[in-house]
N, C-alpha and C positions, 0 to 999 in steps of 0.2 A: 114854155120858154124859160121859166125860172130854172127848170131842171138843166137845160142846156147851159144856162149861165153858171150854175154851180159846177158842173163838170168842167166846162172850159175855164171858169173862174179860177179854180184851183190851178189849172194849167197856166192861165194867163198871168197869174200872180208872178210866176217865175219868168216866163218868156212870152207866151201868147195867150193860151186857152183861158179875163172875164168881168162881166158887169153883172153882179148879183144884186137882187133886191132885198128888202128887209126880211122877208120870209126865208130866203136862202141863207142870209146871214145867221139866222137862228140855228140852222142846221150845221154850221161849222163847228167841229168838235174843238174843245179846249184841251190843253195838255198834250202829251205825247201821242203820236199816231204811228201805228205799225204799217209797214208796206202792204202786208196782206189785207189789212182792214181797209186801207185806202183803195186798193185794187177791187175789193168786193163792192165798195160804194160806187166805183166807176161802173162796174158791171150792172148794178141795180139801176143806176141813173140812165145808163145806155138803154136798158130794156124799157124804162119809162118813157124815154124820148123817141124810141123807134115805133112811132104811131102805127105804121102798117105792118109791123112785125116781120119785115123782110131781112133783118140782120144788118141794115145800113141806115145811117141818118143822112138825109139829104136836105136841101134847102126847102123842099116842100113840107118838111116836118118841123120847121123852126118858127113859124108864124110870120108876121108882117111888121113893117116899120123899121125904126132905128135899131132895135135889138136884133131883128132878123138880119139886117145888114152886117151888124157886128158878128153875129153867129155865123153868117156866110163866110166872113173872113177867117174865122176860127176853123170852120170846116175845111176851107182851102189850105190852111196851114197844116192841118193834121192829115189831109188826104195824100198820103205818100205815093200811092199808085196813080194819082191824078185821074180817077174815074168819076169825080164829082160827088162822091159819097164818102162818109167815114164809117168804117167797119169797127166792130168791137175790138178787133185785134189792133187796128191803127190807134184807137183811142187809148187802149191799155198800154201800148208801146210808148205813146206820148206821155201819159201820166207817169209811167214807171221811169222814163228818162228824166222827167222833171224831179221826181222824188229822189232819184239817185244823185242828181246834181245838188239838191238841197241837203242830203244826208251827209253832212261834213265828216262824221266819224265812221260812216259806212256800216253802222250797226243794224240797219233795217228799221230804225225808229226815228221819226222826226220829232225833235223836242220843240218846245215853244220858241226857243232861241233860234233853232235852225229854220223854223217857219218864218220868223221875223226877218232873218237874213235873206231868205228866199224872196220875200216881198220887198226887199230893199229898204227895210225899216220904214215903209210907208204906213201910216195909220190906216186902220180899217175904216171904210166908209160906212156910215150908219144911215139907213133910210134909202129912199129911191132918188134917182136922178132922172131928169128929163121927163 
């Protein structure tokens, strides 16, 4: 579930895609982020989340409880073809769209300032909630 939180978390920061825990916070890179690097991380995390290796992430792969309910809302938001699953292509498209909205100068690199603006100047949460 932490992996889902990270993938969606990056996404939710701008519009929808997260609730990350302390271990996921440690994975957040500091400094500038290139679009290609971000998309590669999304691919890696998708593969880690796709428990049955069928090429899709469904609600059966996100665990139980409060985080699972949140993850289900994120799946629904990213599920553009409304089949109940998120494909790698859907996840990449959502991540790329968020990146492009945040990349104010269009150079393919997110600076720390652009990332802060994307988060709406909200401070990062440290530790776990709930």
